C-alpha positions in Angstrom: -11.3 8.8 31.3 -9.1 8.6 28.2 -7.6 5.3 27.3 -4.5 7.2 25.9 -3.2 10.7 25.9 -0.3 11.8 23.5 0.9 15.1 25.1 2.6 18.0 23.4 3.3 16.6 20.0 3.7 18.3 16.6 0.6 16.9 15.1 -0.3 17.2 11.4 -3.6 18.5 11.2 -5.1 20.0 7.8 -1.6 20.1 6.2 0.1 21.9 9.0 2.2 20.8 12.0 0.8 22.2 15.2 1.4 21.3 19.0 -1.7 19.6 20.2 -2.7 16.8 22.7 -4.4 13.7 21.1 -7.1 11.9 23.3 -8.0 8.5 22.4 -11.0 6.2 23.6 -11.8 2.8 22.2 -9.4 3.1 19.2 -10.8 6.5 18.3 -9.4 10.0 18.3 -11.9 11.8 20.7 -10.1 15.1 21.4 -7.5 17.6 20.0 -6.6 20.3 22.3 -3.7 22.8 23.0 -3.4 21.9 26.6 -5.4 19.1 28.1 -3.3 18.8 31.3 -6.8 18.7 33.2 -7.7 15.4 31.3 -7.4 12.2 33.0 -5.9 9.3 31.2 -5.2 5.5 31.9 -2.0 6.1 29.9 -0.1 9.1 29.0 2.9 9.7 26.5 4.9 12.9 26.3 5.7 13.4 22.5 7.1 16.9 22.9 9.7 17.4 20.2 8.3 14.8 18.1 5.9 14.8 14.8 2.8 12.8 14.9 1.4 11.9 11.5 -1.5 9.5 10.4 -0.4 6.0 9.8 1.0 4.7 6.6 -1.2 2.6 4.3 0.6 0.1 1.8 -2.0 -1.2 -0.6 0.7 -3.2 -2.5 3.2 -5.5 -0.6 4.0 -9.1 -1.3 5.8 -9.4 2.0 9.0 -8.6 4.2 11.3 -9.8 6.9 11.5 -13.2 5.5 7.8 -13.6 5.0 6.3 -14.3 1.2 2.5 -13.9 1.2 2.1 -16.5 -1.2 3.6 -19.2 1.0 2.8 -17.8 4.3 1.1 -19.2 7.2 -1.2 -17.5 9.6 1.6 -16.9 12.2 4.1 -15.7 9.3 1.5 -13.1 8.4 1.1 -12.2 12.2 4.9 -11.8 12.2 4.7 -9.8 9.1 2.2 -7.3 10.5 4.4 -6.7 13.5 7.3 -5.9 11.1 5.2 -3.5 9.0 4.3 -1.6 12.2 7.8 -1.1 13.0 8.1 0.8 9.7 5.1 3.0 10.5 2.6 1.1 8.6 -0.8 0.9 10.4 -2.7 -0.9 7.6 -2.0 -2.9 4.6 -3.3 -4.9 1.6 -2.0 -8.5 1.3 -0.9 -8.8 -2.1 -1.3 -12.4 -3.7 0.9 -12.7 -6.9 -0.6 -14.7 -9.6 -0.6 -18.6 -8.8 -2.5 -21.7 -9.0 -6.0 -21.8 -8.1 -5.0 -24.1 -4.9 -2.4 -21.9 -3.8 -4.5 -18.7 -4.1 -7.4 -20.2 -2.2 -4.8 -21.3 0.6 -3.3 -17.8 0.6 -6.8 -16.3 1.0 -7.6 -18.6 3.9 -4.5 -17.7 5.6 -4.8 -14.1 5.2 -8.4 -14.0 6.5 -7.3 -16.0 9.6 -4.6 -13.7 10.2 -7.0 -10.4 9.8 -9.0 -11.9 12.8 -6.0 -12.9 15.0 -4.0 -9.5 14.7 -3.6 -7.8 18.0 -0.1 -6.4 17.9 0.6 -5.4 14.3 -0.5 -3.2 11.4 -4.0 -3.9 10.4 -4.9 -6.2 7.2 -7.4 -3.9 5.4 -8.0 -6.4 2.6 -6.7 -8.6 -0.1 -5.0 -7.4 -3.5 -5.1 -9.9 -6.3 -2.4 -9.0 -8.7 -3.8 -11.3 -11.4 -4.6 -13.6 -12.9 -6.3 -11.7 -15.7 -3.0 -10.1 -17.0 -1.2 -9.7 -20.2 1.6 -12.1 -21.1 3.7 -9.6 -22.7 3.7 -7.6 -19.8 3.7 -10.2 -16.9 6.7 -8.8 -15.3 7.6 -11.4 -12.5 4.3 -13.2 -13.0 4.4 -16.8 -14.1 2.9 -17.1 -17.5 1.3 -20.5 -16.9 -1.5 -19.2 -14.7 -2.3 -16.1 -16.6 -5.9 -16.3 -18.2 -8.6 -14.2 -19.6 -11.1 -12.3 -17.3 -13.4 -14.6 -15.6 -16.0 -13.2 -13.2 -17.0 -16.6 -11.9 -13.3 -17.4 -11.0 -13.2 -14.0 -9.2 -16.4 -14.5 -7.3 -15.1 -17.9 -6.3 -12.1 -16.4 -4.6 -14.2 -13.6 -3.1 -16.5 -16.2 -1.4 -13.4 -17.9 -0.1 -12.2 -14.5 1.3 -15.7 -13.7 2.6 -15.6 -10.4 0.7 -12.1 -9.3 1.7 -10.9 -9.0 -1.8 -11.1 -5.3 -2.3 -8.5 -4.5 -4.8 -7.7 -6.3 -8.1 -4.9 -5.6 -10.9 -6.4 -6.2 -14.4 -4.9 -5.7 -17.9 -7.4 -3.9 -19.8 -6.2 -5.7 -23.2 -7.1 -9.4 -21.8 -10.3 -10.9 -23.3 -13.3 -9.8 -21.1 -11.3 -7.2 -19.1 -13.4 -4.0 -19.9 -16.5 -5.8 -18.9 -15.2 -7.3 -15.7 -14.0 -3.8 -14.8 -17.3 -2.7 -15.0 -18.9 -5.5 -12.8 -16.4 -5.4 -10.1 -16.4 -1.5 -10.0 -20.4 -1.8 -9.5 -19.7 -4.4 -6.7 -17.2 -1.9 -5.0 -14.1 -3.7 -5.7 -11.2 -1.2 -6.5 -10.1 -2.0 -10.0 -6.4 -1.1 -11.0 -5.2 -1.5 -14.5 -1.6 -2.6 -15.1 0.9 -5.5 -16.4 -0.5 -4.0 -19.5 0.4 -3.1 -23.3 -2.9 -1.8 -23.9 -3.6 0.9 -26.4 -5.0 4.2 -25.4 -8.8 3.5 -26.4 -8.9 0.3 -24.4 -7.3 1.6 -21.4 -9.6 4.7 -21.5 -12.5 2.3 -21.8 -11.6 0.4 -18.7 -11.2 3.8 -16.8 -14.6 5.0 -18.0 -16.0 1.6 -16.8 -14.9 2.4 -13.3 -11.0 1.6 -13.0 -9.7 3.7 -10.2 -5.9 3.1 -10.1 -2.9 2.1 -12.1 -0.5 -0.7 -10.8 3.0 0.4 -10.3 2.9 3.1 -12.9 5.3 3.0 -15.6 6.5 -0.4 -14.6 5.6 -3.5 -16.4 3.3 -1.2 -18.7 3.6 -0.1 -22.3 5.5 3.4 -22.4 4.3 6.7 -23.5 4.5 7.2 -27.2 3.6 10.9 -28.8 1.8 9.0 -31.7 0.3 6.1 -29.6 -0.2 7.3 -25.8 -1.3 3.9 -24.9 -2.1 3.0 -21.2 0.4 5.4 -19.8 -1.3 8.3 -21.8 -4.6 7.3 -20.7 -3.4 6.8 -17.1 -1.9 10.4 -17.0 -4.6 12.3 -18.7 -7.3 10.9 -16.4 -7.7 11.4 -12.8 -7.3 7.9 -11.6 -4.9 7.2 -8.9 -1.4 6.3 -9.9 0.8 3.6 -7.6 4.4 4.5 -7.5 7.5 2.5 -6.2 9.5 5.1 -4.7 12.8 3.2 -4.2 14.9 4.9 -7.0 15.2 1.8 -8.9 11.7 1.3 -10.3 11.2 5.0 -11.1 14.0 7.6 -11.7 13.5 10.6 -9.1 12.6 12.7 -12.1 9.7 10.5 -13.0 8.3 10.8 -9.6 8.5 14.6 -9.9 6.9 14.3 -13.3 4.0 12.1 -11.9 3.6 14.8 -9.0 3.5 17.5 -11.5 1.2 15.7 -13.9 -1.4 14.0 -11.3 -1.0 16.4 -8.5 -0.2 15.6 -4.9 -3.7 14.0 -4.2 -3.4 11.3 -7.0 -0.3 9.5 -6.4 -0.2 6.4 -3.8 3.3 5.4 -2.8 3.6 1.6 -2.4 6.5 -0.6 -1.6 5.6 -3.7 -3.8 7.9 -5.4 -1.3 8.8 -8.9 -1.2 10.2 -11.1 1.5 13.7 -9.8 1.3 12.6 -6.3 2.7 14.5 -5.5 5.9 16.9 -8.4 5.0 20.4 -8.6 3.5 21.2 -9.3 -0.2 20.8 -12.9 -1.1 18.3 -15.3 -2.7 14.7 -15.3 -1.9 11.1 -16.4 -3.1 8.4 -14.5 -4.7 5.5 -17.0 -5.2 7.0 -19.9 -6.9 9.8 -18.1 -8.4 13.6 -17.5 -7.2 14.7 -13.9 -6.8 18.3 -12.6 -6.5 18.8 -9.6 -4.4 21.7 -7.5 -5.1 22.5 -4.0 -3.7 18.7 -4.1 -2.5 17.5 -4.8 -6.2 15.5 -7.8 -6.6 15.4 -9.5 -9.8 14.2 -13.1 -11.1 17.2 -15.4 -11.4 15.6 -16.8 -14.6 15.6 -13.8 -16.7 16.7 -10.7 -14.8 13.4 -9.1 -14.8 12.9 -6.9 -11.7 10.6 -8.6 -9.0 9.2 -6.4 -6.5 11.4 -4.3 -4.4 13.1 -4.4 -0.8 11.5 -0.9 0.1 9.6 -0.1 3.4 7.2 2.6 3.9 9.4 4.7 6.3 12.1 4.7 3.7 9.6 5.5 1.0 8.8 8.7 3.0 12.3 9.9 3.3 12.9 8.9 -0.5 10.0 11.1 -1.5 11.4 14.2 0.4 14.9 13.7 -1.1 13.6 13.0 -4.6 11.2 15.8 -4.7 12.5 18.5 -2.3 8.9 18.8 -0.8 8.0 19.1 2.9 6.8 16.2 5.0 3.4 17.6 5.2 3.0 17.4 1.4 4.5 14.0 0.6 2.9 12.2 3.6 -0.4 12.3 1.6 1.0 9.7 -0.8 1.4 7.2 2.3 -1.8 8.1 4.2 -4.9 10.3 2.8 -4.4 9.3 -0.8 -4.4 5.2 -0.2 -7.3 5.7 2.1 -9.2 7.8 -0.3 -8.5 5.2 -3.2 -9.8 2.4 -0.9 -12.8 4.5 0.2 -11.6 4.5 3.8 -11.2 8.3 4.0 -14.0 8.8 6.5 -12.1 6.7 9.0 -8.4 6.7 8.0 -5.7 8.7 6.3 -5.6 11.8 8.4 -5.7 13.0 12.1 -9.4 14.2 13.0 -11.7 13.6 15.8 -13.8 10.6 15.3 -11.1 8.7 13.0 -9.3 5.7 13.7 -6.4 6.3 16.1 -3.8 5.0 13.6 -0.8 7.1 14.2 2.9 7.3 13.9 5.5 9.3 16.1 8.6 10.3 14.3 11.8 11.5 15.5 13.8 14.6 14.4 15.3 12.2 11.6 12.0 10.9 10.6 12.6 7.6 11.9 9.5 5.7 13.5 9.7 6.0 17.2 6.0 4.7 17.8 3.3 3.2 15.9 -0.4 3.2 17.3 -3.0 1.0 15.6 -6.6 1.7 16.7 -5.5 3.3 19.9 -3.1 0.5 20.8 0.8 0.9 20.9 2.0 -1.9 18.6 5.6 -0.8 18.2 7.8 1.3 20.3 11.5 1.9 19.4 13.4 1.2 22.4 16.8 2.3 20.9 18.2 5.7 22.0 
């Protein structure tokens, strides 16, 4: 007996949409058949005319729907997970902006509790520390008071508080001790992303050779490419590391997104939201950690100096933007929100595509590519009741 049978949907399998029935037991996909009308199931869902794609994975977000991760309680984070599920996100990393030691530990504790308690929302896949080992000159929206040189003992203290849940960290290659820390953390299985950086080409390349696997919001808060001094951008574009990209039309011109895809290929770009608590809400005044942010026309900037401070983007909008900006098909750009982040986080055996044996993390899209249903681990966690 199947726990759930999704019937007659246009399922994305191996880069193509085909009509399949999806059988789910204990949170796993157990069957993909052309016609499973003879199979018995506790629950059946007719998805005729709908597209079924893998669940979206957001590796870089600071909040949404009124919740700022640096100031969130466990209850807030549970609400945030439900909001993310409504956008098609089935898994996400809780990104902690650089903050005091005490606040960072408090954030970690709340995230760990929320991960254990989530039952009806997107799954927390880990913690992303955006700092504190970052360059002051390219701090972006970070508070310079809490930036510091690379320190493995501090990281280990945070990791102990997180019971190993920190699986992603942004480090600037040029800060003192960064290349060595990149090597240490990479050897322990922590995914290191380089960013918030004015590093020269050689320093950035050293960190990549030492195991850095990604670049944080590529081109943003980053020394730009110069034909005489390629810098960190040149190292990132030349090598095969992953590149985060904020596809909201504000952080990156659509032409740059097309250039990134042409340079890196479809399999090496990870679409992120870098969203703040204002995502899903009207223009106004919001928080990002200890900083005050004004959102105008959907664009978030620090009140103090006008620096852009995250986005109001959601994964569902990012998907539609990618199609608009690139002119590519859904089955191509969907990789940036599914298989690529899963691969970057070493979760590709379980997530990121629709295959027998993988986690039943699925999104059902209507004809306008709006999220109609989100399924996490075989459980329906969001259903759009609007006609």
